[in-house]
Residue, then its C-alpha position, 0 to 999 in steps of 0.5 A: m046784424s046781418n047774417i049774410a056774410i057774402v053774396i057770390e055772383e055766378r061767373a063764366a068759366d070755360i070747361g072745353n066745349f061749354l061755358v058754365g057758371r062757376l059758383l065755387p070756389f070764390r076768392q073770398k070763400r073757397m069752400v062751404g062745409p065740404f063743398i069745394f066746387i059748384d058749376h051751373m051748367g047751361p041752360d044750353t041747346i045742344t045741336e050738332p056738332h056742339f055736343m057735350d064731349i068731355a073726354p076721359h079725365p082724372h080726379i082724386g080726393l073728392s066725390t063728384l055729384t051731377y044733378l040735371f034739370e034737363g037733358n041727358i049725359m052718358h057717364r063712363d068711368s074706369l071702374g067699368n060703369a056706363v050710366e046715362i044720367k037723366p033729370g032728377a037722378v044723382n050721379w055720385m062718383t067717389a074718386g079717392k086715390g084716383v079715378t078716370h071718367s068721361e061725360r058725353t052726349p048719349q048716342q041717341l041724342r046726337s041726331t036731335s036738338h035738346n036742352l042741357h041744364g044742371l049742377q056739377i059739384w065736387v065734395a071734398l073727402p075727409k083727410e083720412l079718406e082722401k086715398m080711399e078706394p074709388n066707388f060709384v053710386h047712381i040714385e034714381e029720382p024716386q029714391l030721393p026723400h021728398w016732402t012738402e011743408d008750408g007751400v014749399s016742395y023739398r027734395l033731399i039730394a044728398g046728406e041728412i036734415k031733420e028726419h030725412r036722409s038721402e041714400v047717396p053715401v056721403y063721407s062727412p056730415l052735409y046736406l044738399i036740398e032742392m026747394k021749390a016754392e009753389e006760393d009765397a012762403m017764409v022758410k025757417l030752416g036755421d035750427n035744422l042746419y049745421g056747419e056752414s051753409g049756402l043758398y043758391i038761387l036758380d030761379g025766382t026771388v028770395e027776400a032776406e033781411g030786407q034785401e031782394f036776391g035773384p037768379k045766379q047768386i049764392l048767399v053764404a051765411k055768416d053764423a053758419k046757419l041760414c036763419e029765415f028767408k022768403m021765397k016768392a012763388g015759382t022760386s027754386v033754390y038749393i041749400f048746401g053745406g055741412t061740417p067744415f074740415p079742420e085742414q085746408r084743401y088745395i085744388d090743382w085742375n081736377f085734383v083735390a088734396s090737403d097737401i101739395e105733394t099729393l097734387r104733384e104726384a097726381r099731376a105726374k101720374w096723369e102726364n105719364h098715363e098711369f091713371p086707370k083707363v075708361p073702358g069704351d072711351n080712349g080719349y084723353i084730356p092733356i093737363p093744363p100748366a100748373n098754377p105757380t102760386l099754388g100753396t103760396k097763400k092760405d085760402q080763405 
């Protein structure tokens, strides 16, 4: 019996200046564990005048995780943080009751062409922490646990697996693991995973249950654990997942909550310019129209 419940193909999504590959949410699978949103950003060549300039915008009820393969992004937020994100580092911002941030091409890169490529991820917060005080943590690449096993190089970006634990301060049991095969390798991680799990193929080829899968696909496990699969040499994948929440989550624009009223309150707050400002960045992204069907159907 197949353990692959669903195969999700990357879909194009417009986030303003850029088209990204939207991976989650998907109509047949809204979340995998606490992971509620994943965008594959790039690879894209950034040249004048098409810089990344995502003006200040708000979040509630989630933590954002930015992980770059190439390029740099300047992060500024309403907590006063101004950090340049570089490849391999983890930018982890917990919105809680409300935070505002911007993402722009750093000033020193605005005079040269460069590549930008990475993942932007939202992790929903447990219900009792949805309105916690916001906070921010930046973890440099050398601080992340990494090891090699059976021809596969592992890096634990966030969460916990086996005896490894990332310094990223997550709020529920989860894992985000980078895996790169230096040679053809059989991977058996099932006994070490928990909750729901998904596998995103960035590059190369994965073989599972007699089928071959390639880049820009997510495989979601049926029984909540990825049992075993083969990675061909040169393949890079990202395994993500964790313990799912008992309550449903709703998304309205950049807001995540377990009840619709909280989303409505956040929408009104942004429209009335009541969210905290970002020091050094006075831009503003108007909120798009509300989805009239929000909350009328139960998400899968």
